[in-house]
N, C-alpha and C positions, 0 to 999 in steps of 0.2 A: 405292397401298397403301404406307403408310409402312414404312420398315426399323424395325427393332429400336433402341431407346434405349439406348444405353451411359451408365454413370454417368460424370461428369466426372471429369478426372484430378486436380483439385485441388477439394477442397469450398469452398463460399462463406466469405467472410473473417466471422468473429465481429464482432459489433456491441456497442459499448458497452452495459453493462447497463442498461435504462431509457432508451436514446437518448441524443443529444447534449445532448437539454435537462436530463435528469437531471443529467449529467457537468457541466454548465455552472452549476447552480444555486449552487455556492459562490462561482463569480465574479460571478454576477449578486446575490448577498447582498451581497457585500463593496462591489459598487458601489453599491447602495443604502443600505448602511450610512455610505457616503462621503458620500452626498446627504443624508442626515438629519443627520449632523455639519455640514456647509455651512449648513442651515436652522436647527440649534438651536446653532448657535455659541456664541453669546452665553449659551445656558443651561448649558454644560458648565461643570464645576467646574475653577477655576485649575489644579489638579493632578491628573492621571490617573495609575492604577495600571498598570504593565507589568512587573510580577514578582509572582508569589504563592507562597505556602508551600503545595505541593501536598500536604503531609499536614494542615494546617490548615485550607486552603481559603480562606485570607485574603490579601489584598495584603500585601506588605512592602516595594515600592520603587516612588516615586511620580516622574514628571517634571514639567515645566512645560507646560500647556496651549498647544502652538506647531504652526502649519502643517506644521512639519517631524516633529516627534513624531507626530502623528495620521497622516500620509502615512507615516510608518515604519511604525507599528503595522498599517495596513491594507495597504501595500505588499508588507512583508515575508510575510504571510500568503496575500497574493494571488499571489506569485513562487512559493510552495510550493505552492498548490494547481493552479497551471497546470502545474507540473513534474510532480505526479500525474496528472491528466487526461491529459497528454501521454505520461507513461510506460504508464499503463493502455491507452490508444488504440495505442501501439506493441507491447503485449504481445498484443494481439488481433490485430495485422496480421501478425505473425511466422507465415512459412510452417512448415507441419507438418514435425516433425522426428521423427515415427515412422513406422512400417508402418501400411499400412492398418487392419490390425486392432486396432490399440490408439488410432486417430486420435481415436474418440470419447471415450476416457480423456484425452487431451491435451487436447481443446478444453473438456471439463469443468475440468480444471485450470486452464487460461489464464483461461477465464470467471471463475472463482472468485478468480484473483488480482486481476484487474481491478474485481472488486467490492471486494475488500478495498481497493485503493487509493484507488478512487472515495468508499468509506464514509470512510476517512480523511480525504479533502480536505475533506469534509462537518465534519467534528470540527475540522478545523484553522481553516475559515474561520469559525466562530462564537466562535473565541479573541477577535479584537478586541472583541466585544459586551461581554466583562467590563471593559474598558478604558474603553469609550466611552458605554456604557448603564447606568442607575442598577439593577443586577442584584442580588440579595442573594447572599450568601455560600453559601448552601444550594444554589442552583443551580450554583454552580461545583463545588461537592463532588460533585453528582449529575454533571456533565460528565465530571469525572474518571474516575468510576467508571464511567459508560457506555461513555468512550472505552475504557478499559482491559479491561472484557469484552468489546468489539466486537474489538478486536486479539486478544485470547487465543481467542475463538471463531473468527476468522477463521484464526489460525495453525493452529489444530487441524484445522480443514477442510482447509487445504491440505496439511497432513502426510498425511492420510489421503487425500486425492485423489492426491497425488503417489505414494503406495505403490500405490494401484490402478492407476495410469498405469504404474510401473514392472513390477507383475504383468503387465498387460496385454502389455507390450512383450516379455517374457520367458516368455510362456505359462503362468505359474505358477498353481497352484490358489489361489483368494482365502484370503489369511491365513496362506500358508506361504513360507518364505524360498526364495531361488531355489537351485539345486543347486549344489554347489561346483565352482567353476570357478579357472583360476588367476588370482591377483589380479595384473593388469598395470598398476596405478595406482602412484604413487609420492607421499611426503609431501615437501610442502616447508613447513618450520617445522610450522604448525598446520593447512595447507592440502592436501586430499588431492585428487590430480589423476589422472583416467583417462581418457586420450584415445581408448582404444580402446572405451569404453562413456560415451557424453555425457549419461546420463540425470542429473536433478538430484538425485535419491537413489539410492545404491547400497549394497549390503548390506556391513556389516562382517563379517569372519571371525569376531569374539567374539559376534556376535549384533546385530540392530538395525540400523539405516541410520544414513550420513552423508552431508554434500553432498559432491558431485563438483564441483570448482571446474574442470573442462574444460569445463562447461555454463556459457556466460556468464551465466544467468539467476541462478546463484549468487551472482556477483559484485553483479547488480543487487539480490538481497535485502540481503546485506552492507553496499553501500553504503546502503540504504534503513534500514537498522537504526542506522547509524552518524549518519546524517543526522537521526532521528527524537531520537537522544540528543543530537547537536550544538546541534539548533533548542531543546530543553528545556532544554539548559544556559544557552542564548543568553537565553532567555525569563527565567530565573533569574538571571543575570547581564549584563543588558544593557550 
């Protein structure tokens, strides 16, 4: 007769949403686009667009069709996609940082974070198609709106999931702020750091929540936002 089964001390690691194939589709797409360009090289126009007016949805800067220019367009987006995939995988492999009671909420938050990162990689991978394929401007406008809507929806979902995780960590009733406790954090310019409470979101005394930069993932989110802004700037000013 076998003895009682005890739950493992550490839950199984989370997997990438949709599996590795779904995560690698952006890289597979870029490789296929590169192969198509090689086959159809003589049919490409002598000038290819590399910058667009995001408001009007029309290209406003072109470069000569050269192997280095095409490789730069595909390689730059491929590097960003590869970084996104690695970031999503590392986010899921991170050991739990909460107690057992709030572990489920933390796993949901990490999975949603990885899903948003993978979705962003899909959109980024499609960008070179507007330079190398004869696509109408209306499709670029639709891509821009859909990308912005996806990011906004994902950020809202992450904020809500992060708040649920925080409440689960501190045993709060859903929708109510934490009981008043002494604030042991410090401000370093615009950055709030509370090393005694390493939650990503912490309550403000005046109400609402703010990021706690004692949690490394607050820096990751800041770097992702700055990287997205820099990438859009480079796409507009290559």
